[in-house]
N, C-alpha and C positions, 0 to 999 in steps of 0.2 A: 350498650355494647361498646367496647373499645375497638378502635380501628387503627391499624398501622399502615401508612402509605410507604411503599418502597419503590424507589426509582431503580430500574434495571437498564442495562446497556444492551438491549436486544439488537440495536442497530449496528453493532460491531460483530461481524461474523468471523468465527475461527475458520481459517482456510489452510490449504497446503498448496498454493499455486506456485509453480516453479518459474524461474526466469533469470534474467541477467540485469546488471546495472553497470553504468559507466558514468564517469564525471563529465559534466558539460563545461567545466572550467579548466584552469591551468593545472590544477592538482590531478595527476594521473592516477586514477583508480578505476578498476573494473573487476567484476567477478560474478559468481553465481549467487542466487538468492532464493529464499522461500518466503512468500508472503504469508504471514501468520494471521494478520487481522486486516480487514478491508471494509471501508465504507465510502460514501461519496466525498468525504473531505480528505481522506488520505489513507496511508497504509502503515503497518508495522511489519518489518521484514527482518529475516535472519540471514546473515551473510555466511559464506562457507569458511571464511577466516576473518580474524579481527582486522578490519580495514583502518586506514589512517584517514578517517572522515570526521570532520568537525561540523557541528550545527551551523546552518547557513549555506552549506555546499549544495549546489544544484546537481541533480542526477537525472539521467535518462533511464527509465526502467522499462523493460520489455518482459511481458509475462503472458502465459497461456491460461485462459479461463477454463474452468471445468464444465462449460456448457456443451450442448450436443455438437456444436460446430468446432469446438476446440479453438475458439477465437484468440488471435494474437493481439495484445494491447500494448501500445507504446505511450508512455506518459512521462512528462517532466515533473519532478518533485523537488522540494527543498527540504533538507534534513532539519528536523526540529530538535531531536534528542538522540543520544547514543549511549548504550550501555553494553559493553563487550561486543558481541557479534550482532546485537539487536539495534535496529535503527527505527525511529518514528519519523515519518515524512508526510508532508502535506502536498496535495496536488497543486501545481501552479495555476491550472485552469479548472474552473468549476464546471466547464462545458464537457459533458460526457455524451456527446452525440455519436460516438463510435459504439462498438459492441459492449463497452463497459456500462453504458447508460441502461440499456435493457436488462443487463445482468444484475445491476444494483437495484433497479426498480422491481423486477419480478422476484428477487430474493429479499425484498423489503429492507434494503440497505441504504436507501436514499434518505439521508437525514439533512 
């Protein structure tokens, strides 16, 4: 028998978490966002307008989880890539001892 092994990215969950972002540096930028993908390493988000954000910029993101408590999460991220209204960002801290940790763990998103 022939066998094909396929690697899938089940650890990246498609989401629709809403929130806001703002710059932690001299560049003034802030706005609303929707988190499209989420895992323990970072996020992919869609902004409400095309921002003047370059890779390397640090942002403070605040968003609401779709858990029963509607938990509010505040995380610092660094932008890794940008394409139009979409940004990929990595969490600055890998410590998710807030409400995000259990959310990631129980939704099997902890990679």
